[in-house]
N, C-alpha and C positions, 0 to 999 in steps of 0.2 A: 797716433796708433791707439786704437781701442783698448783701453785698460780689461785684465782678462775677469772675466766674473768671477766671484769667490765661489767655491765647490768643496764638498767633503767627498769623501772616499768614494761614493757612489755618482759622483758629477751631479749631484741635483741642487740647483741654489736654493730651493726652498726649504730642502734638510739642514743645509749650511745655516740659512737664517734662524732656522729653529733652534739648532745647537747653539749659536750664539744669543738666543733669550733664556736658554737653561739658567736656572740661579745657580750661583756658586754658595758656598755656606757663608759667607760674609755676605750676600745681598739679603740673605732671608730677615724679613722683619722681626723685630722684638718688642713685644709689649712694652719692657720696662721703658725701652728708648723713645717709642713714639707709638702713638694710638691714632689708628684712623677707621672710622666706619663707614660704610657706605651702605645705603638703602635705595632699591629698586624697585620697581612694580611695572608691570604691562610693555615689558620688554623682551627680546629673546637675545641672549648671551652666547656668541659665538667664539669660535677661535678660528683666525684666518693666521696666514703668513707671517704677519705683523706681530700680533699679540691678541690678546682676549678684549672682544667690543660687544658694546650692547646695540642693538638695532632697534629703532623705534619707526614704526610706521603709521603715519595719518594721511588723513584723505587730502588735505590740502598741502601737505610739504612733502609726500612721499616716503620715502625710506631715509634715514637719518642714521648714521653711524657714529658713536661716540666711543673712544678707545679707554681703556681702564687701566690704571696705573697697578696691575696686580700685586709687584714686588713693594709698593707702599702701604699696601692694604692689608690690615690685620685682620678684619672682618668684613663680610659681607652679606647683608640680610635681602634674601630673596623675598618680596612681597607677592602678593595675588596677580595673576596675569602673567606671570614671569615663566620664561623656559630656559634651560641652558642645555649643551650640547655635552656630551661625554668629554671630548678634547679640550672644551672651556673649562669645568669642572676639575680637570687632571691638570691644566696649568696652574690652578689657583691652590691646588694642594700641593704641587711643587714648589710655589714660591710660600706656603706656609702661611697661608690665609684660610680663618673659620669660614665656613659657608654656613649660612642659617636659613632654615625655612621659617618665615615669619608672618604674622597676620599684617593688616593693612596698617600702612604707618611705621611696620617693624614692632607693635606693641603686642603680639605673642611669638612665642616659640616655639614652633611644632616638633621640629627636628633639627640636627647639626651635625656636620662633619669635622671632624678633627683633624687637623694635619698631622703627619709622622713628625714633623720635625719642632711641633710644639712642645717648647721646655714642661718638665714635671714640676719646676722651681716652686710653684705657688701650689700645685697640688701636695707636695712634700710637705710645706711649711702646713699648709691646711691641715692634713690629718695628723702631723704631731699633736698641734696644739688641740685638736678635737680630742685626742686619746689621752690627754693628760688632764684630769681633772682639774688642776691649778690651773694649766693654761686657758684651758677651757672657762673656767670662770673670771679669768683676767680677761678675755675678750670679750665675755658677757657683759663685765662692768663697763668695759671701754665702750663698748656698743652702746650702754645707757647713759655715759655722760655725753656722747656724742648727741643724742637726742635731747637731753634736759639739761645739759651745763655740766661743768666741770663742779658737782656738788659734792657734800662730803657724805660718804658712805660708809657704814660701820663695819668693822673689820671681820665680826662675826656673821655676814651677810651672807645667805646661801641663795640659791638660784628660786627658792620660792619665796623669799622675801625680795629678791631684785623682781619677781616677777608681779608682786603685791605693788610696789613702788609704780613700777610702769603701769600698771592698771590705773592707778589713782591719778597720775600724771596725764595719761589719755581721756580719763573721765574728766577732768578738769579742763583740759582743750577743747572737749567737745561744748563742755558749757558755754565758755567763753564763745565759741564760734557761734553757739544759738544765741547767746545774748545780741552778739554783733548784728547778726541778720533777723534779729526778733520774731524768731520762729517758736519759741517758749520752750519745752522740755523735749529733748532728745533723747533716744536709746539706739544704739547702735544694734541692727539687727541682720543678720545674714541666714534667709531662708530659701534654699532653691525650690523646696516643695510649694511655698507661698508666693514664688517672687511676684506675680503681678498686683498682689495687693499692700507691697512694702511702700513707703514714702517716698518722693522723689529723692531727698537726702541719700536714704541707704541705697537704692537704685544706683545714683551717681556716683558714690562711694566705692559700689562693689565692683562696678566698669571701669572707672579710673584705675582701682588696685588693680585689677586683672592686666590692665596696660603697662602697670608700673612693673609688675612681676615679668612679665614678656622682657621688658629692657632689661632688667637685673639680671634676668636668666642668662640673656645674650652676652650681657659683660663677663659674666663669671664664667662661662664657657670660652670665651675669648682669652683669658686668662690660662685657661686650662684646668681651673678649680673643679670642684664637685659638687652641684647642687642639693646633694643629697646630705652631705655632712655639715649640720647646722650645729651653732653654738647656745642657742636658746630654743628654737623649733627643733623637733625632733621626729624620729619614723615615718619621714614622707620624703619621695625623691625632691622635693622642691623645698627643705629646709631650711638650706644656707640661702636660698633665693627670697624666703619670708624675711629671715633676718635682716640683710641687705635692704630689702624694701622698706622695712620698718625705720629706717634711718631717715627717710624721705617724705614720708605720708603727711605730718605735720606741717611740711611746706609745701608740699606741691597738691597732692589729692585732696585733702580733709578741706582746705580752703577751696577749692574748685567744689565740690560737692554739696557744701553748705552755700555757693553763691547759686547754686540751680533748685533750691527749695522751692521754688514755683514754678519750674519748666515743666513743660508737657511731654517730653521726651528728655529726662533726664540721663538715661544710659548712651543716647548718640551724642548728646550734647557734651556729654563728660569725656566721650572717647575724644571728640573733635578737640575740645578745649586742652587736653593732656596733651595731643600732637603739639598743639599751638604754643603752649607752654613748654614743652621739652627743648622747643629750639633756644629759647631765653634760659634754662635754667641749665642747658651743657651737661646734661646727666650723665651720660656716658662715661665721657673721661673722670669725671668726678667717682662715680662709682669703682672704676680701676684704682685711684689714690686712695679711696677709705678701705678697700680691701686688702692693698697692699700693707696700710699701715697697720690695720687691725693685726695681719696674721705676722708682721715684722716690725712693731712698735719701737722706734727709737733706732730703728737701723737704716743705714745707709744703703739705697739698693745699688750696689756696684753695677758697671757697663758689661755684661758678658764679653769676653774674648771671641769674636768670631771666628778664630781658628780652634776653640775648644772642640773635644769629641762630643758627636751628638749623641753618643750613649755609653756612658760609665758603667763600673760595674761596683757592686756593694760590699763593704767589708765591715765587718762588725768591731774591729779594732780600730782601723786608721780613717773609716769612714769612706767616701769615694775614691775608687781608683781607675785609672784608665781602660778601657776597653781596648780589643784589637792587639792584645799583648798575651803570649805565651808565656806564662807565669812558673812553668816549669824550667825554662832558660832564661827568662828575663828579656828575650828577642820580641821584636814586633812579629804578628803573624802575617 
């Protein structure tokens, strides 16, 4: 006997499959539990009865289909030549996947969609630390120590002194790299009005840093943090991006730029070199770990309860209280 085909109330097998594929609260991905980024370009992303897939068309092999593990993805970066249907985008949103519109290689972030289910835990931690002057200074000092080692910092150090100490360290690093590559005196110069007259190292450094900003922006958005609330930088929608990017420049973009001191195409080679180095550097998971450690120092990040309420209420006395409760009677709504 042929087994009955699964049907929903409307008797449509396709609708039944879609209902089975709908995520539950427990299935929603959590940045704190696992982090998975996927970069796509030159593909068409569509939704069929089975799931979301990427279609690749080539002359030699025709149309190839690759299904995407949407429930396991925290962030999808869509590069040039990518198109996506509204049904596919809606499925990614239901699974809590952040979708970013990025440049080639995922090195620039132009726009982003944030899922409704994305937790505000890290945004709230960031806002509290940013709004409290003492906590903000503590985060700035932690960033400095991560960049330059666990050095002694005077107790009366303010942000002006910290910036001065940082400037001295960066200049010393520039001198060291200049000596290693035997290029004589180097001065960092960023002048958009005289872009083509700059030396190859400055051009390569600007190009590589722009790539780095895009990657950091993508990771910050995937965490649910605000790129605008910086701790050292301020007054710009990318302030926090600049803060976090500074943690990696001495290790990633500066050596790359100085290695291109004799290049005839320093910008293009810097972008290609950055993408190659990014695979070895494993930067995206590292950014998330560093942001969490800076915003919650010395705290064990607890695994969220999958059955917890997605939306809570704020109370100035007891803190967060569950939503969906009629507090006039104490009964659930």
